[in-house]
N, C-alpha and C positions, 0 to 999 in steps of 0.2 A: 309593658311596651312588648315584650318578648311573644306574646300570645298573639297581638297583631300581627308578627311577620308571619306564623306560621302558615304553611298552605295548605288549603281546605284539601278535606278527603273525598276525593271523587270517586263516588259509586253509581252504578247503571240501574240500583234497584233501590236504594233508598239515599234522602236527601239531608236527613238528621243526621246519620252517621251511626244508628241503633241498626242491629240486626231485626227483621219482620219477616221470618220464615213462613206464618201462615199466608201471611198478603203476597208472599212474593210464589209460592205454590197454588193459590188461588189464581195470581195472575198467569202463570204459565199452564195449567190446566184449561183456562176460558183461552187462551190466545191459540192453545192446539186445538181445543176442540172447536173455535170458530173459522180454524184454517180448515179443519175437516170438511166441518158442515159447507162451509162456502164453495171449497173445490168440488166436493160429490154432489152440490146442488145444481152442477153443470150437465149430469148424466140423469137422464129420466130412469132409469131403472134401479138408480141408488138412491132412491127417495126416503127410505129407512133409516138409512146410515144419517141422511143430511139431517131430517127432520128429530132424530133422536138426540143427535151431536148436537145441534142448535139449540134444543129445547136443555139439554144438561148445562151447555156454553151460559146459554140465558140465565138460568138459577145460579151456575157456580160465579159467574160475573156481577149478579146482582148481590149474592151477598159478599163478594169482595170488595163491592164498593161500600156497603154497610161497615165494614172493617178496615177500607185502604186508610192507610197513614199519611201517604206523601202524595206530591201531584204526579211523580212518576208512575206510581202503582195504578192512580186512576184514570191516567192518561192510555196505559197500556190496556188495563179492563175495559175501557171505552171502544176502543180498537175491537177487541177480541168481542164485547156482547155485539157491536155494530156488524161484524161477518157472523158471530150465530144468528141472529136474528134474520139477517137476508137467506143465509142456508135452511134456517126453520121454515121460514114461508114459503120459498120457493120447493123444498122439500115436501112442506102440507100442500101445495098445489099441485104438485105432480103424481101424490098419491097418498100422503098421511104418515101417521105413525103406525098404523096396522097394516097398512098395504091394502086400503081401500080402492 
């Protein structure tokens, strides 16, 4: 009965109480690249940054989804993937990956 009274461990990155360094790193990289791609997509002359950051963010987010363990990781990865995709598509519209 003493186990039932123990308070649950609250963590922002894992809900099962185990460390997930690879998944946490992929989540942070995807969120960062998504933010960079999304913000730079609003500037026409930064299409190289937005398209490359978006493409790399999509790839890291997809791999992160493949190896993710908890729901919180998947939620953050989807946010990063969405921002990366929007930045990538707008960057492609403005000139693409190679400045065309």
